[in-house]
N, C-alpha and C positions, 0 to 999 in steps of 0.2 A: 439686453441680449434675448436672443430667441429661444424657443424650447429647444430648438435643434442644435443649437450652437452649445446649450447648456448640457445637453445629454452628450454631445461628444465630448466634452471637457471633463465629464463625470467618468465617461471611458477612459479617456486618457490617464486621469487620475487613478482610478481601479487599477490599469495596467501596470503604471508605475509603481503604484504600492505594492502590488503582487509580485513583481520584480524585485523589489525591495525585501519582501518578506522571504522570498523562496530560492533567489538566486546565492546571497551573501553566505559563505560558510559552507557551502556544499562538498566543497574538495578538502574539509580541514579534517577529516575522519575518515579511516578506513572503511570499505565496503563491509557490511555484515553478512556473514554466512548465516543461512544457505542463499537464500533468493536473491539479495543484491549482487553476490559475487557470482552466482550460477549465471544470470543474464549479461553481466559484464563479460566473464571470461568466455560465453557463447560467441558474443561480439567481438572480442579480440580473436578466438579462433577463425572466425570468418575473414577477419582482416590477413590472418598469419597464411590461412590456407589459400586464400583466393576463391573458395566456395561460399557464395553468397546464398546459395538455394538451400543447403541443408544445415540444420543446427546441430551443433556439436558441442560436447564436453570432452577434454582430454583426447581432441581429435578423433571421436569416436559418434557414431550417430546418437542425438538426444531428442526424444521423440515426445518428450512431455509437453512442449510448448510451440506454436506455430512461431513465426518469425517477425511480424511486422514491429514488435517495440524491440527487439533486437538489431532489425535495421536502422531503427531510429539511433540505436547507440553506436552503431557502426560509422553512421554519418558524423555524430558528434565526434567519435574516436578519429575521424579524417579530420576534423577542423581544430580538435581542443587536443589530440594526442590520447593515448591509452592511460587513463588515470580516473581518479574518482570524481573528478568536476564532469569529467565528458560522460560517465556513466550516468550521474544523475539529473544534467542539465535538461534530459527529456522530460522529465516528471516536473521540473520548474515551469518550463515551457508549458505543460499542460494547467499546472497552477494558475497560470496568468490566463490561460483562453478559459479554463473553467469557470473563474469568478467574474469574467466578461460573459461567458454564456448564461450564467445564474442572473446577471444584472440583467441582460438584454430579455431574458424569458419571462423574469417576474416583472418587467415593465411592461411586456404583452400581455402578459395574463390578468395584470392587475393596474399597476400604476409605476412611477418611477421610485417611490418611498419602498414599496413591496420589494421591487428587485434590489434596493440596497439593504433592506432587511436580510433578505436570503444571503446575499454575497457577503455581508459581515458575519452572519451567524455560521456560515460555512466556514470563513477565514478563521473565526476565533476558537472554534471548537478544537480539540487537541490532535485526535487522530487525522482529520482531513487536512489539517495545517501540516502536520508531520510527513504525511506522505507525499506532499509535494517537493519535500527535502530528500528524498529518497530515490533508490533506483531500481523500483520494482514495477512491474506490469500494470498492477491495478488500479492506478490513477487513470492511464488511457482508456485502458478496459472498460471502466466505470462509465466513463464521458461518452465513450461511445455507446453503450447500451442506453444510457439515458437520452442521448441526442436521437437514437432511433425510435425511441418509445415517443419522446416528444413529438417528433415531426409525424409518427403515426396518429398520437392523440389529437393534433390540429387537422390532420387530414380526414379523419372520422368525426369530426366537429360539424353539426350539421348547421351550425350558424355560420362556418366560414369554409365555405367551398370554393376559395380561389387558389389558383395555382396547385389543384390538388395533383397533378403528375409530377411536379416537383416535389411535391411534399412525400409522395409514394416514393418516388426515385431516393432522396435523402433518406428517408426512414430506412428502406433497404440496405443503402449504401452504410450507413453507420452501424447497423446490425451486421454487415458482413464485415467491417473492420473490426468489430468487437471478436467475431469469431476467427479472424486472422489475428486477433491480439494474444487470446487466450483458449479458444477451442468453440466447442458447442454449446459450454455452458451459459454463453452470452445468448444464444439463440431460445435456449431452455427458459432462461428468466424470462425473456419477451413472451414466449408462448404461453407461459403459465399465466403471467400475468394477464395477458390477452383472453386466454379463455376465461379467468374467473370474472373479468369485467363483461365479457360476453353473456355469463349465465346471470350476473346480477343486473343486465341490462334487457334480460329477457330476449336474448339472441338479436337483438337489433341492433344493426351496423348499417351505415352510408358507405357502400362501394360500388364500383363496377368491376365487373368481371375483367376487363382488359387492365385495369388497374392491379388486380389481385395478379393477373399473369407477369404484369411488368415488375412487381414487387418480388416475387419468386425468382424472377430471371435475373435482376440485380442481386439480390442476395446469394444466389449460388454462384454468380462471377467473382462477386467480391470476396465471400468468405470462403468460397473454394478455389479460389485462384492457386494458393500454394500446393493444396492438396492436388489439384491436376497436374499441376507442374511437376510433384513429385511421380506421380503415377506414368507421367508421359517419361519421366527420366528414369523410370523402372524399379522406382524405390517403394512400392506398393507395400513391403513389410514394414516401412515408417508408420504409413498410415494405420494398419491393423494394431503396431504397438501401441500408436497414439490413443486408439481407440479402447483397447484394454485396459490403458492407464488412468484412462478417465472414469470406465467402471469399476476401476479399483477404487478410487477416491471414494467413490459414493457407498461402497460396500465395506469397506476396511478401513483403520485407522492408519492410513499410507502417511508417507512423508514425515514420519516419525512423530505425528502429533494426533493424539486422543485428546477427549475432555468431556466434561459431562454435558446433559441436555442444554441447560439453560447457558453455557458457554456464551455464546454470542449475545443473549440479552445482556450479561455483565459487561461484555466488552462493548457492546453499543451505549449501556447507561453511563459507563465512566469513561469512554473514549471519545464521545461525540459530546462531552460537557463542554460549555453550558447548554447546547441546543437541545440534548437529549431531556432535561428536566422541565427548561421552557415550553419545550412541546406536549407535555404530558395532559394539559386541560383539552387540547385541540384533539385529542384521539378519540373524539366522538363525533361521529358523522352529523348528530342531531344539531350540531351549531351551525351547518351549514342550510339549516332549515330557513333562516333569515336571509340567506345571501341572495340577491336578485340575478346576479351574473350566471347564467347557467354555464358558460365556457369555463368560469373559474370552479364550479362545483364538480364537474366534470374532471377537470385537472385534479383538485382535491381526492375525488374518488381514485382515479388512477394512480395517484402517490400513495396512498393509503393502501391501494391494493399490493402495488410493487413492493413497499416495505414489508408487508407481512409474508409475501412471497420469497422473498429473498432471506427474512429471519427464519420462518420455518423451513425453508429448503434446507438451509446451511446447518440448522439445528438436526436436522434428520440425519444429514450426510454425516459418516461415521469419522472423517479427517476434520480435525477443528482445528484450524489457523487462522489467525487474528484477523488478516484482510478479507479471508471469505466473505464475510458481511458488509464489507467496504461499500458496496452497493448501495445499502440502505442510506448513507449518508446523505444521498441527493433527497429521497423522498422526508428523511427525518429533519432535514434542516428547511425545507419547506413547510413542513406541519409547524415547527417551532417559529419560524416566519409568520404564519399567519396566527398563531397564538399572541404573538408580540404585537402584531397589527390590531387584534383586537383590544390588548392591555391600552395600546396606546390611543385608540379611537374611543376608549371609554364604554367599548360594548361589553368587556366584563373587565373585573377587577382581578390581579395576578393574586391568586390562591395563596392561603398562608403555608400552606405544606410545600407549594413550590419554592417560596423565599427560603424556608427552613433546610429543604434539601440542597438549594443552590449554595448556603452560606456552610453547610456541613460538610457537601462533597468539596468546595474551594480551600476549607480548612485541612481536609484530609490529604487533598493533591498538594497543597503549599507543604505542609507538614512532613508527607512522605519526601519530596524532592530535597528539602531542607536536611531532613535525616541522611539523605544519602550523602550529602556534601560533608557531613561528619562521621561518614563510616568508618575512617583511619583510627578515630580516636576510640571507639568503643568496638572494634572488631573483635579484638582478643577476648572479650568476654563470651563472644558468640563460639568460640572454638569447642569447649568442652561439649556441646549441646548438637554439633555438626558431625554426622556420621561418614559423609562423603569425601573422600580424600581429595579429588579433584578440585572440589568448593573449596576446600581448605588453601588448596594451592593456588587457587585464582585469587583468595583474599590474601594473600601475600603483597600481590602488587599494592604499589604506592601512588595514589593520584596526585596531581598538584591542584589545592584549592586556594582560592585568592582572598575568602571570608566575607564577601560582599554578597555572595549568591543568595544569601536569605532574604536579601533584598527584592528579588524576584517576585518570591512567594508571598511575601508581604503587599507588594503592590497590586497581586492578583486577587489576594484576600479582600484589601480595602475597595478594592473595584466592586467585587462582587457583593459585598456587604451596603457599599454605599447605594449602588443601584437598587436593592431589595429594601432599605431604610426609605427612600425617596420615593417608591412607587404604592404608596399606601392607597390613592385612587386611581390615578394615570401614569403610565409607564412614560416619560418622556423621551424624545429623540436623543436628548444631550447625556440622560444618565445610563440610557442605554448602549451609547457610543463610548462613555468611560468603561463599562463593563466590558466591551469588545476590546477595547484597547489594552486595557489591564491583561486580559487573557491573552492577546497576542504578545504583549512582552514578557508575560510569562513562558510561553511556549517557545519563543523566539529564543530567549536567554537560555533556556534550559537546553536547547538544540547546541547554542553556540559553545556554552561555556560547561556544561555539566555531562553532556553525552560522551565528548571525548576523553573525559575523565572516567567515566564509568567504562568504557571500551577497554581501560586498561586492567580490570577486573576479568574479562571475558577471554578477548581472542587475541589481544595487541601482541603478547608475547610471541606466540605462534606466528603472527603475520610478519612480525618484525625479522625473525627467523627467514622466511621464505624471502622477504625482500633482499635478505643479506647474500642470499644465492642467487639474485638475478643475472649476475655476469659469470656463473660459474656453469661449465657444462658438466651438468650431476643429474641423478634420479632423486626424486622427493617423495616417499612412500608413507602413508598413512595405514598402517595395518590392522589398527580395531577401532577406527571412528570415520565416519564420512564427512567430507569435506570438500570445498570448491577452490579454498582461499590459496592451497599450494599450488594451483595452475595459474591464476591471475597474478598473484604477488611473486612468483618465482620467473615469470614470462616464459611459462612451459613451450617448448619447440616441439615439434613432431619428432617422436623418439622411436627407439628400435619397438617392433609390433611385439617382439617376443619377451618384452619386459614386464613380464607378469608378477604375480607375488612369488611363486616359485622362485623364478630367475632372481628377483630383487633379493629374496631373503636368503638363497641357498646356493644359487648359479655364480657362473664365473664371470664376475662383472667386468665391464669395459670401461667404467668410470665411476666415481664415488655414488653412493648411493645413501640419503638422510633418511632417517626413520622419525618419526614425529609420533609420540605417544601422550596420552594423558597419564599424568605421575600417580597411577594407582598401583597399588604394591601387586595385586593380583596380574594386572597387565605388564607391568614391567617384567616380573618374575618368569610369566610365561614366555615374554619375549626373548628374555637374556637365556633362557634354557635352549629356545629353539635356534636362535641366531647368535651363536657363542662367539663370532669371530666379529660381532658389532662391537663398537665402541662407545661408551656413554661420553659426549662434548660438552652435555650441559643440561641444567634442570632450571626452568624459570615459571613461576607463576602458575603453576598447575601442570606444566608441559614437560616432557622428557626429551632430549634430541641425541640420536646417535649416528654413529656414521659407520658405514661397511666399504672398506676399499678394496679395489680390485687386487687378486692375489697374483704376485710376481714370483714365475719359477726361475 
């Protein structure tokens, strides 16, 4: 078999495996509030309103995100209907493409085995795997930034000057798509990385001015397309609101999320397990001193800078959300692949502290997931210590457990322990593969069997209520907490523009209005005293449901 044929077969195998990893089960659990439902609802409203230029929530302009990912969901919903599967399939496709990209880039900058190492480490790490079964923007956003950065790296590589114009075009185009996906933060990440690389490289960079001009033209046209169309359409206020929102994310704890300064360090250490721990010995630039391949050393340097730029940037940003640091997954898994390659080549032995950390973290994660499956058996013991009424209400839900869920954790722990025990001198590809397979089984099974049950303790009761009103012409209003679920799951139609809080709570209604509250004594009593003609219809798992009917004279 020729090397080319073997390479094609490997890529087909990666694509099939990725499809089997990321597609099954993505429609089996409700979308999660806020982000998943937020984007899916914007896509649904584009379809319902026929306005594919303006991002909307509740049929009002929503300026927080550009529309590229939402357009992907629109296409998906046109093909598969308005449902969870359609909302998540774009990220599953992104997962397939991402693994193929990692294999091909890894093979080009090193060799085929390195490409497989990088691909396997990305696929077997917790959050990177989970994100490809979600319906959020970040997988595509990160891929576009990574591709834009990669093409810029190889464009500026003095040892590889072929097809420079194509590389410049590709770099600018993908960075433009990143802007069109989530906004200018994509360009900010690239610019900071580039500036730091330039400083550390004594401001030496190979480029021609006409290529720089081409880069900025393509970047502006691609990234600015939607913004330009909005201005032409007379919606300049959307651009102003969008810019103000981006600034607010940096300056305040917006989006309902704050956190301590080392928040993202912890998230990456736990969430990108096992790659995060395997990478630790390779966080030392001196280990590249023995590298003869200058292009690989440059790529390592770029990845190291990219990692620290993203991590430090979002540690400074006051809004702390778990996926803000997800761009770190690419450089972190690259560094882990480099470390594992060295373990396999015998250039270094896997340090004892790495093995200890791997085993401890695997045991903690496995135990935590197993503990969740036993929650119904001991939750009553926690009630006296919990002061949050809403949390206690959530805990009243009953999940369905099959009894074999512990096996997923056991397989995971045994796979990690096996690799550590068998890696005294050289890490074999076989033992590495066993660890990766056990991790994938653990994550895949948890998403398939455990997450749907955990959802019952959080949002399921409210979403089931919204779904029950899908065919009813009514209002649904949440007076005291923010959610997007009521729009998507009740199939909200364009409604009376005067139906504000005052109208819904005190006005003369033209149809039934349902109110959803968290079942907290203070909120319930406040609502009942303010809206005295609302009747309680049900309480379930931390939520209280009321109805106010039109007055008949």
